[in-house]
VMD Tcl script that draws the C-alpha trace (Angstrom):
set ca {
  {125.77 159.68 135.14}
  {128.82 158.03 133.58}
  {131.44 159.87 131.55}
  {133.12 156.62 130.65}
  {130.86 155.16 127.98}
  {131.30 155.73 124.22}
  {129.56 158.71 122.64}
  {125.84 158.69 121.97}
  {124.21 158.54 118.62}
  {122.78 161.71 117.19}
  {118.99 161.82 117.33}
  {117.38 163.47 114.29}
  {113.92 162.68 115.57}
  {112.28 161.31 118.68}
  {111.57 157.59 118.12}
  {108.14 156.15 118.75}
  {107.73 154.49 122.16}
  {108.43 150.77 122.28}
  {106.55 149.73 125.40}
  {102.91 148.83 124.74}
  {101.79 147.39 128.04}
  {103.25 147.11 131.53}
  {102.16 144.51 134.03}
  {101.72 145.26 137.72}
  {104.80 145.51 139.91}
  {104.98 142.39 142.07}
  {107.14 142.57 145.18}
  {109.96 140.07 145.25}
  {111.27 141.42 148.55}
  {111.76 144.77 150.25}
  {113.17 147.13 147.61}
  {112.87 144.58 144.77}
  {109.95 144.23 142.30}
  {109.24 142.30 139.10}
  {107.17 143.42 136.12}
  {106.31 141.93 132.74}
  {106.36 144.13 129.65}
  {105.05 143.79 126.12}
  {106.81 145.80 123.42}
  {106.28 146.33 119.71}
  {109.47 146.46 117.64}
  {107.75 146.83 114.26}
  {108.02 143.19 113.17}
  {106.17 141.50 116.02}
  {105.53 141.42 119.71}
  {108.29 141.00 122.23}
  {107.95 139.81 125.79}
  {110.25 141.30 128.39}
  {110.83 140.90 132.12}
  {112.09 143.61 134.44}
  {113.40 143.39 138.01}
  {113.75 146.84 139.60}
  {116.11 147.28 142.56}
  {116.04 150.16 145.05}
  {119.50 150.56 146.57}
  {118.21 153.15 149.06}
  {116.38 150.34 150.84}
  {118.68 149.04 153.62}
  {117.38 145.50 153.06}
  {118.91 145.35 149.56}
  {122.38 143.99 148.86}
  {124.05 143.18 145.55}
  {126.96 140.91 144.69}
  {128.58 138.90 141.95}
  {126.75 135.70 141.10}
  {129.26 132.96 140.34}
  {129.73 129.17 140.60}
  {132.72 129.33 142.99}
  {135.42 129.40 140.29}
  {136.13 131.60 137.28}
  {136.55 128.69 134.87}
  {133.28 127.00 135.75}
  {129.55 127.25 134.96}
  {126.18 126.72 136.60}
  {122.65 127.85 135.81}
  {121.48 131.22 137.09}
  {118.83 129.50 139.21}
  {121.34 127.11 140.80}
  {123.74 129.92 141.64}
  {121.00 132.20 142.99}
  {119.49 129.46 145.15}
  {122.94 128.49 146.40}
  {123.57 131.93 147.92}
  {120.00 132.77 148.92}
  {119.51 135.55 146.37}
  {115.98 136.80 145.70}
  {116.86 137.61 142.08}
  {119.61 136.91 139.61}
  {120.47 137.48 135.96}
  {123.19 136.01 133.76}
  {126.30 138.11 133.30}
  {129.19 138.47 130.90}
  {130.00 136.81 127.58}
  {132.37 133.88 128.09}
  {134.86 131.47 126.54}
  {132.15 128.94 125.78}
  {133.25 125.39 125.04}
  {136.83 126.04 126.13}
  {137.73 127.31 129.59}
  {134.18 128.74 130.07}
  {135.65 131.75 131.87}
  {133.93 135.13 131.50}
  {135.59 137.77 129.31}
  {135.45 140.93 131.45}
  {136.45 141.96 134.97}
  {134.74 140.60 138.06}
  {134.71 141.67 141.72}
  {133.21 139.70 144.61}
  {132.85 141.07 148.17}
  {135.26 143.88 147.27}
  {137.90 141.41 146.11}
  {139.17 141.39 142.49}
  {138.39 137.98 141.01}
  {139.47 138.43 137.40}
  {140.57 140.93 134.79}
  {139.52 141.55 131.19}
  {140.90 139.59 128.24}
  {142.24 141.43 125.16}
  {139.54 142.90 122.92}
  {140.41 140.46 120.13}
  {139.75 137.49 122.41}
  {136.12 138.23 123.23}
  {133.79 135.37 122.34}
  {131.08 137.60 120.83}
  {130.83 140.39 118.25}
  {132.18 143.66 119.61}
  {129.90 146.56 120.45}
  {131.32 149.72 118.89}
  {133.56 151.51 121.39}
  {133.01 148.92 124.12}
  {136.41 147.89 125.44}
  {136.62 144.72 127.50}
  {137.11 146.42 130.88}
  {133.61 147.97 131.17}
  {131.54 146.78 134.12}
  {128.32 147.18 136.01}
  {129.38 147.80 139.59}
  {128.15 148.84 143.00}
  {130.48 150.47 145.50}
  {130.70 150.10 149.26}
  {128.16 152.91 149.72}
  {125.46 151.19 147.67}
  {125.82 153.34 144.55}
  {125.60 151.62 141.16}
  {127.34 152.80 138.00}
  {128.84 151.83 134.68}
  {132.61 151.98 135.11}
  {135.89 150.80 133.63}
  {138.28 148.56 135.56}
  {141.63 147.95 133.91}
  {144.08 145.69 135.68}
  {147.25 147.09 137.23}
  {149.97 144.99 138.85}
  {153.56 143.87 139.05}
  {155.86 141.16 140.35}
  {158.75 142.44 142.49}
  {161.71 140.65 144.01}
  {161.76 141.58 147.71}
  {164.86 139.83 148.97}
  {168.14 138.31 147.79}
  {168.75 134.70 148.68}
  {172.18 133.85 150.15}
  {173.30 130.35 150.93}
  {176.32 129.59 153.16}
  {177.28 126.13 154.36}
  {174.00 124.80 153.00}
  {171.87 127.11 155.13}
  {169.92 130.13 153.97}
  {171.13 133.38 155.52}
  {169.31 136.68 156.15}
  {169.60 139.09 153.22}
  {172.04 142.00 153.39}
  {170.89 145.62 153.11}
  {168.89 146.21 149.91}
  {170.93 146.31 146.69}
  {169.89 147.31 143.18}
  {168.13 144.33 141.60}
  {168.88 143.24 138.05}
  {166.38 143.82 135.30}
  {163.79 142.75 134.19}
  {162.18 143.02 137.65}
  {159.68 144.43 138.45}
  {157.57 142.63 135.86}
  {154.16 143.95 134.78}
  {151.10 141.77 135.34}
  {148.67 141.94 132.43}
  {146.19 139.18 133.31}
  {144.30 137.99 136.38}
  {142.47 134.65 136.21}
  {141.79 135.25 132.51}
  {141.14 132.74 129.75}
  {143.62 134.62 127.53}
  {146.99 135.89 128.74}
  {148.09 138.59 126.26}
  {150.99 137.82 123.93}
  {154.37 138.36 125.67}
  {152.51 138.80 128.96}
  {152.45 137.49 132.51}
  {149.23 136.45 134.22}
  {148.40 135.80 137.86}
  {146.25 132.82 138.75}
  {144.79 132.18 142.19}
  {142.52 129.56 143.68}
  {139.60 131.54 142.21}
  {140.51 130.27 138.73}
  {139.52 126.67 139.48}
  {140.72 123.35 138.10}
  {141.08 124.08 134.37}
  {144.59 123.68 132.93}
  {146.26 127.10 132.96}
  {148.21 126.18 129.79}
  {144.96 126.74 127.86}
  {145.23 130.45 128.61}
  {148.46 130.63 126.59}
  {146.85 129.60 123.30}
  {145.63 131.95 120.60}
  {146.83 135.48 119.97}
  {145.47 138.86 121.00}
  {143.46 139.01 117.76}
  {142.82 135.34 116.90}
  {141.53 132.93 119.50}
  {142.33 130.01 117.16}
  {146.01 130.88 116.69}
  {148.58 128.32 117.95}
  {149.64 128.13 121.56}
  {152.73 130.05 122.65}
  {155.97 128.18 122.01}
  {157.54 129.59 125.19}
  {155.55 128.90 128.36}
  {156.37 128.78 132.05}
  {154.60 128.74 135.40}
  {156.23 130.06 138.56}
  {154.53 128.86 141.72}
  {154.74 131.35 144.58}
  {153.99 130.02 148.05}
  {153.86 132.36 151.04}
  {155.96 135.01 149.29}
  {158.67 132.73 147.90}
  {159.20 130.99 144.60}
  {158.41 127.35 145.31}
  {158.69 125.86 141.82}
  {159.43 126.79 138.20}
  {157.57 124.40 135.89}
  {155.33 124.03 132.83}
  {151.78 125.36 133.36}
  {149.31 122.84 134.71}
  {145.79 122.40 136.01}
  {144.35 121.87 139.47}
  {142.94 124.34 141.97}
  {145.60 126.33 143.81}
  {145.30 126.15 147.61}
  {145.21 129.25 149.84}
  {148.63 130.87 150.09}
  {149.69 129.81 146.58}
  {149.76 131.93 143.43}
  {150.79 130.88 139.94}
  {152.60 133.35 137.66}
  {152.03 132.14 134.11}
  {154.05 133.64 131.27}
  {154.06 133.29 127.51}
  {156.59 134.35 124.89}
  {158.78 137.18 126.27}
  {156.77 137.10 129.49}
  {157.89 133.52 130.02}
  {161.50 134.44 129.36}
  {161.28 137.22 131.96}
  {159.79 134.88 134.57}
  {162.72 132.51 134.12}
  {164.87 135.14 135.84}
  {163.25 133.96 139.08}
  {164.69 131.00 140.98}
  {163.34 128.69 143.64}
  {163.68 130.41 147.01}
  {163.49 133.98 145.69}
  {161.33 136.26 147.79}
  {158.76 138.01 145.61}
  {155.74 140.25 146.06}
  {152.81 139.88 143.68}
  {150.65 143.01 143.68}
  {147.55 143.52 141.54}
  {144.31 145.48 141.56}
  {141.40 146.47 139.36}
  {141.59 150.25 139.11}
  {138.13 151.88 138.68}
  {138.14 154.89 136.38}
  {135.54 156.55 138.62}
  {137.79 156.23 141.67}
  {134.98 154.47 143.59}
  {136.20 151.21 145.13}
  {133.92 148.39 143.92}
  {132.08 145.99 146.18}
  {130.95 143.92 143.21}
  {131.41 144.10 139.45}
  {130.50 142.11 136.35}
  {131.59 142.76 132.78}
  {129.43 143.93 129.89}
  {129.20 146.24 126.87}
  {127.84 149.79 127.26}
  {124.84 150.51 125.03}
  {123.21 153.45 126.86}
  {124.72 156.72 128.05}
  {122.83 159.61 129.63}
  {119.55 158.09 128.53}
  {120.51 157.76 124.86}
  {121.89 154.86 122.77}
  {125.63 154.76 122.21}
  {126.97 155.10 118.69}
  {126.66 152.58 115.86}
  {124.59 149.96 117.69}
  {123.50 147.09 115.47}
  {119.88 147.42 114.35}
  {119.48 144.30 112.23}
  {120.31 141.23 114.34}
  {117.42 140.32 116.66}
  {118.11 137.98 119.56}
  {117.19 137.30 123.17}
  {118.86 139.96 125.31}
  {119.95 140.48 128.90}
  {121.02 143.82 130.32}
  {121.31 146.06 133.33}
  {120.59 149.77 133.54}
  {121.35 152.36 136.20}
  {119.46 155.49 137.25}
  {121.14 158.90 136.97}
  {121.79 159.05 140.72}
  {123.03 155.46 140.92}
  {120.58 154.53 143.65}
  {118.33 152.35 141.48}
  {119.12 149.76 138.85}
  {117.07 147.44 136.67}
  {117.69 143.93 135.35}
  {116.05 143.31 131.96}
  {115.60 140.28 129.71}
  {113.94 140.26 126.29}
  {112.73 136.91 124.96}
  {113.62 135.95 121.40}
  {113.58 133.05 118.95}
  {110.08 132.25 120.21}
  {106.73 132.15 118.43}
  {105.40 134.92 120.69}
  {108.62 136.98 121.01}
  {110.99 137.91 118.18}
  {113.85 139.38 120.21}
  {115.48 142.79 119.90}
  {118.41 144.41 118.15}
  {121.05 146.13 120.26}
  {119.65 149.54 119.29}
  {116.11 148.49 120.20}
  {117.33 147.05 123.48}
  {119.12 150.28 124.31}
  {115.97 152.27 123.55}
  {113.98 149.95 125.80}
  {116.37 150.63 128.70}
  {115.96 154.36 128.09}
  {112.15 154.08 128.10}
  {112.41 152.42 131.48}
  {113.94 155.67 132.78}
  {117.51 154.41 132.95}
  {120.54 156.61 132.39}
  {123.44 154.23 131.65}
  {123.15 150.61 130.58}
  {125.16 147.52 129.70}
  {124.39 144.68 127.37}
  {125.09 141.31 128.99}
  {125.39 137.91 127.33}
  {122.30 137.14 125.28}
  {120.94 134.32 123.16}
  {120.57 131.08 125.05}
  {122.36 132.59 128.06}
  {119.60 135.14 128.76}
  {118.08 134.11 132.07}
  {116.27 136.07 134.78}
  {115.13 134.36 137.95}
  {113.53 135.55 141.17}
  {112.13 134.05 144.34}
  {108.53 134.86 145.19}
  {107.87 135.83 148.83}
  {107.60 132.77 151.02}
  {109.02 130.41 148.39}
  {112.12 128.29 149.06}
  {113.70 128.71 145.62}
  {113.83 131.01 142.62}
  {111.85 130.55 139.42}
  {113.05 131.48 135.94}
  {110.61 134.18 134.82}
  {111.74 134.79 131.25}
  {111.52 132.24 128.43}
  {115.07 131.13 127.57}
  {115.61 130.18 123.94}
  {117.65 127.02 124.57}
  {115.81 123.73 125.21}
  {117.29 123.62 128.72}
  {118.78 126.31 131.00}
  {122.26 127.25 129.86}
  {125.18 127.01 132.24}
  {126.88 130.40 132.61}
  {130.00 131.61 134.48}
  {128.62 134.60 136.36}
  {125.83 137.11 136.83}
  {124.32 139.65 139.20}
  {122.84 138.53 142.52}
  {120.25 140.62 144.38}
  {119.52 140.02 148.05}
  {116.68 141.42 150.15}
  {116.80 140.57 153.84}
}
mol new
graphics top color blue
foreach p $ca { graphics top sphere $p radius 0.5 }
foreach p [lrange $ca 0 end-1] q [lrange $ca 1 end] { graphics top cylinder $p $q radius 0.2 }
display resetview
């Protein structure tokens, strides 16, 4: 279905099937079912859970699962119960122990929430060919796909401020504006603003100090913080303050432009009172406007594993796969680090998605983050149906929420 995922590995021979037994499909809600699987990966049994979603059913809706801020975390169960979802799975890898913000793009209710950090700032080993802007997404017509969503945006000065006798006057007819405006925007509510870049932060970011996003480099998350930093607060289309970056949730109507290095120097060309327009968008490579999106790494294309997937490191896994027509998708967790479940390699996990009849698939955050929950019919809350490897449910920054009403 997708032409956007890295190339597939050559298949010299047809691999032996992985799935040994499949439990009965249990209805979670109209258009949503849950099954348990047992697989054999050659070194031991593996337990897996599968939630299958039929997007042709008008009762089904899908959205981003999140805790209400980008730089925040809650358990999958807490987030799912909070929005009345019948099923939910954890989402993207994240800046664990620091800002806790997810690494890739995110869209909620058709609104861009965040962009993707530089590839060198991901908090997990890279999947070959998987740039940071890949997403699982559904569009406004209820079609799911694997897509890419790079950020596009700029800051433009829209008026020239004149002061006469202490009073601000209307601007004259438009005149050529001095460089360096317009300024490119290269980050949106991200835990890492690229070197020399300018990022936009909204109330969606949350309370975490925005100065933390100016530390590290594009290839080393432990590199020093930028020596040159600035934050320009824009309120109702005007520069309200030029200051050092700070924390605290921005109220509606306020946007913070945060610059580092040469980006900070460029922002200092703005002055209090300047009229500016801040425009940004996530631009889907498919051209289909997203209703929701969550980041991940592509591991399956056209029913076959992508190239050079790791086949040695076994771990608990979470993923999502899409049918060829985009009208069905499946949430999958594989238990690992357990006495009765040894986990899967990325290649094995990709093959499992293919055996489930999926066409394109993404790997989501795994390990202790892997969590799949659903709400049985008639029950007031969801139950975690997989066996997470951490002693207690891990707090995560986002996921996929499935509704059936």
